[in-house]
N, C-alpha and C positions, 0 to 999 in steps of 0.2 A: 348517614353514619358510615364511616369508612371501614371496610373490612380488613382482615389481616393481610391479604395479598396487596392491597393498596398501600398499607404502611410499609411493607417490605419493599415494594417498588420505589417508594420515595426514599427509603433508607439506602437502597442500592445506588440510586441516582446521586444522592448527596455524598455517599462514600467515594464513588468514582471521581467526583469533582474534587473533593478534598485531597484525595491521594495524588491526583495529577498536579494540583497546585503545590503540594509539598515537594514533589519531585522536581517541578519547575524551579521552585525556590532554591533547592539544594544545587541544582545544576547551574543556575544563574550566579550563585555565590562562589562556585567552585573554580577558582583561578589559582594559578601557581605564580609565585613571585618571580620565578625564573624557570624557563622551559628546559626540559631535559635535553641533553646533548643531541640525542637522536632527532629532535625536532628543531634544532637550531638551523637557521638559514631559510626556513620556510617563509616566515614573516619578518619584515623589519619592524622596528618599534611602532611606526605609524600603522602598518598593515595589521599588526597584532591588536592594536587598540581598535581598529576598524572592525576586526572580527568579533571582538568582545561587544562592541556596540550593536553589531548585527544580531548577536545572540540575545542581547538585552531587549532590543526592539521586537524581535520575534516572540520572546517570552511574555513581554507586556501585552502584545497584541493577542496572544493565545489566552491570557488571563481575561481580557475584555470579551473575546468571542465566546469562550467557554462559560463565563458568568452570565452573559446575556442568553445563551442557549439554555443553560440550566433554568434560569428564571422563566423563560418562555415555556419550557417543558413542564415545570411545576405548575405554571398557570393553567396549561391545558389539562393536566391531571386533576387539579383541585376543582376546576370548573366542569369536569366531565366532558371535555371537548371531543374525545374519541367517540363516546356514546352519543353525543349530540349530532355529530356528523353522520354517524351510523344510522340514527333515526331518520334523518333527512333523506338519506339515500334509499332507505327501506320504502319510503313513500313514493319513490320515482321508478323503481324497477323491482320485478319479482324474480329476475334471473340472478341466481346467487353469484355465479362467476363474474357477471357484469358488475354486481354489487361490490365484490371484492376489488375488482380492478379500479372502479371509481373511488372507492375508499382509500386505497393506497396511492392512487394517482393524485388525489387532492392533497394528501399530506406530503407526498414527494415533491409536488410542485410548490406548495407553500414553504417547505423546508429549503428548497433551492432558491426561491425568491428571497427568502430571509438571508441566505448566505451571499447573494450577489454583491451587496455593498462591501462586504468584507473581502470578497475575492477581488473586487475592483481596487480596493485599498492596497491589498498585498501586491497585486500585479503592477499597478500604475503609480504607487507611492512608495511602498516599502522596498520592493525589488528594484524599482527605478532609482531610488536613493542610493543604493549600493552598486549600481551599474549592471545589474543582471537582466533587467527586462528588455525584451525585444518584441514583445507582443503589441500589435496594433489594435485599435478599437474594433476594426473590422474583423480581425482574427478572433478576438475575444467573443464577439457577438456570434460569429458563425460556429465557433467551438461550442458555445452554449446551446445553440439551436440543434446542432448535430448530436450533441450529448443527450438532449431531451428526446430526439427521434430514436436514437439507438436504445436509450433506456426504456422507451415505450414499447419498441418492437421486441427487443430481447428480454428485458426485465418483465415487461407485461406479459409476453408470450409464455415465459417460464412460470410466472406466478399463476397464470390461468391454467397451465398444464398441471402444476402441483395441486392447485385447488380442485381440479377435476378428478385427479387421482384420489385425493382425500374423500371426495364425495362418493366415489365408487367403491373404495376399499376399506374406509374407516380405519380401524386400529392397525392394519397392516400397511397403511399408505407409506410409512417411513421407509420400508424396505424398497418399495418400487421407486419412491422419490429419490432414494439414495442412488439407485441405478441410473436414473435420469440425470441427476446432477453430476455423477461421475463421467458419464458419456459426454455431457456438455463441457466439463472441464478438459477432457481429452481433446475434444474438438477444438476448443479455443487455444489449448496448448500448441496444437499443430498448425492452426490456421489464423491465429490472431494477427500475426504480422502481415499476412496476405490479405485479410478481409477488413480488419478494423483500422489498423494503423494508416493505410492509404487514404482513409476518410479525413485524416487530420494532418498527415505529413507525407512528403514525397520520399520514396526510397529508390535510389538508383544504384545499379551495380558499381562496385568499386572499380575504377578504371585500371587498365593495365599500366604497370609501372613498377617502380622500386618497392613501394609499400605492399602492393598486392603480391609481388614476387616473394617478399620476405614472409608474408603471412602464409602463402601456399607452401613455401619451403619448410616452415615450422610445422604446418599441419601434416605434411608428408612424413617428416621425421617422427612426429608423434603418433603416426598411424591413425590420423583423424581425417576422414573423407569430408572435404569441405568444398562444395560447389557454389554456395550462395553467400557472397559477402556484399553487404549493402551499406550505403551511406545515407543517413537520414538527415533532413534539414532541421535539426534541433534548434539551430540559431534563429529559426522563424519565431520562436517564443522566448528563448532564454540564452544567455551566454554560458550557462552551466553545461558541462560536458558529461557524456555517459556512453556506455556501450552495453549491449545485452545479447544474450544467446536465447534463441527460441526454437520450438519445434522438436520433433522426434523423427528418428530414422531419416529417410530421404527428404523430409520436409524441414530439416533443421537449417537454420541460417544464423549468421552473425550480423548484427546491425551496429554500425559505428555512427555516432553523432558527428556531424561535420565540425562541431566545436571541439570534439576530441582530437580530430586530425589537425585542427588549427593549434591546439594547445600543447600537444606532445610530439616528441621526436618519434621517428619510425620504430626504433628499437623499443621505445616505451609503449607504443601502441601494440606491438607484437606481444610484449610482456602482459599487457592487459588482456589480450585475447588468449594468451596461454592460461591465464587465470580462469577465463570463461570456459576454455576447453577442459580445464581441470574439473570444473563442476560436472561437465558431461561425462568425463572418464570415470569419475567417482560415483556416477549415477545419482547425483543429488536431486535432479528433477523427478526421477522415478520414485525415490524415497519420499520426496515431498508430496507427490501425488498420493502415495499409499497412506501416509500419515494424515493428509488432508481428508482422505476418504474415511478413515477410521474416526476422525474427529466429527465429520459430518454424520456418520452413523450414530454416534453417541448423542449428538445434539438432536437429530431427527427422532430418535427413539424416545428421548426424554420429552420432546415436544408432543409426540403422539400420546404419551401417558397423561400429560397435563392439559392438553388443548380442550378436552371435553368437560373440564370443570367450570361450573357456573361462576365460581368466585373470581376467575380470571376476567371474565367479561364484566361482571358487576364492579370490579375494581376500576374499570375504565369508563364506567357510566352506562354500561349496557344492561340488558335484562337477563339474558340467558347465554349459555355457552355458544360460541361461534368460532369458526376457523380463523377469521381475520383479527378479531379482538384477542383471541388466545395467542395469536402470533405476535402481536404488539407486546402484550404483557410478558410472554415468554422471552422475547428478545432482550427485554430489560433485565429480567430475573436471571437470565443465562450469563449476563455480563461478568459476574465474578468468576464463573467457571471458565469463560472465554479468556479472562485475564490470566488465570493460572495456566491454561493451555498455551497462551501466548508466551508466557515465561519460558516454558519448555521449548516451544517452537523457535524463539529467539536464541536460546542457548544452543540448540542444534544448528541453527543457521550460522551462528558465530563459529562453531566448530567446523562447519563445512567451509567457511571462508578461509580458515587456517589451512584446511586440507587443499583447497584450490590454490592458495598462495604457495604452499610447499610444492605442489605440482609444477607451478610456473618456475619456481626456483630450480627444481630438479631437471626440467625439460628445456628451460630457456635460460633465464638469468635473474637473480634476486635483485641486483642493484638497479636494473632497468625498471623492474616493478616498483621498487621503493621510490625511485625518482618520479615515476608516474603518479604514485599515490600522493607524494608531497605536492606536486604541481596541481593536481586536482583539488587537494585540500586548500591550497593557497587561492586558487581561482574561484573556489566556491565559498571562501571565507568560513571554512569548517571550524567547528569548535574543537580545539586540540586538547582541551582539558575537561572532558565531560565528567560529571560526578559518577562514581561507580554504581550507585543505586539507580541513577537515570539510565546508565548503560544496561544494567540488569533488566530493567522493565521495558526499555524501548529500542535498544540497538539490535538490529539484525546482523550488523557487521561489527567486528571488534574495532575499538578506537585505533587511530593511526599509530600511536606509540606502541601499542601491544603488537600490531601487525609487523612493524619494523623490527622490534626486538625478536619476535618469533622467526622472521626470515633470517636475520643475521646470526641468531643463536645456532642455526643449523648450517651456516655457511662454513666452508673449509677455511682454515687459517692461512 
């Protein structure tokens, strides 16, 4: 007999699936017969048709993968798969932390193995079809192996530590766990590019020359101390371009994908970096860390309240309350709250993007940023006409049209 928690778990899973399919459907059907003047010239007729096909193929593939994932998850829930695996592990070890690590390790590995065929299709069929893929089979395999190793060491180590804290402190574990997670977040914010990225990509200092000179000149005028400018071999995996800012204080660095340097003019690259500097000047990283910490505090507190309920474990086929079964059930039940938080987070992120755009406009040049955004959208076959509801739920950046209008609205006549 299924208890109330089980029924709610299933309802949450199905609700999330249905909502995503509705949003995908709206987004897929949302096209304009004629693009606004601001977007003219990005795509010719053939390229625009290609971008719509790319959106269609990705949406259809998302429908397939999400449907299969839901079916598998429902099967595991209705057959009591979590409780069954839990019982098998209980007969092999009496050390609880080892038990927890084996439990989540099994499901993490099974989930990843399930996803590999889909990842292969996306990389070597879908992305290849539209000219984006540059990943070799060797790179794919080594990325997967290194991902497993990092997940086991960092994810497993953090899980073991959190479990140990729970065993020692009980109801107050959420407060100590919050401190641990905040310190870990700070550490990776400062050292991710130094420690993790080199395992997958090469980062080399941007060579002396015209581009570096223009970047340093802008940074000096903006009062932004910048010693670390790196170029990353993003072309090793994809033709898509990007740039990002990472770190805090003396550890901050700007990383340019080599594809970005290939695709954009020097003034456009500086404009993109001006945007990234804008994020730093507006303290968006600090604000994001504070908000993330508050969200984690709420989540961990709620988890500490419900993890001790037997009904959580019973819903998954277990017998009595346990940290690991409670964590699985809570992660599903928290999904609606997470979605609502995500709406606020995305709205704030879009607001921050406008602020960073305006900083680039004021400190450098709007038209160079606009032309860079247009080129990146063209080269990535971006959807120029996303449905407003899809943007509301999923976009952390404003659509291109809104960014262009915002930049030009504040430009002098």
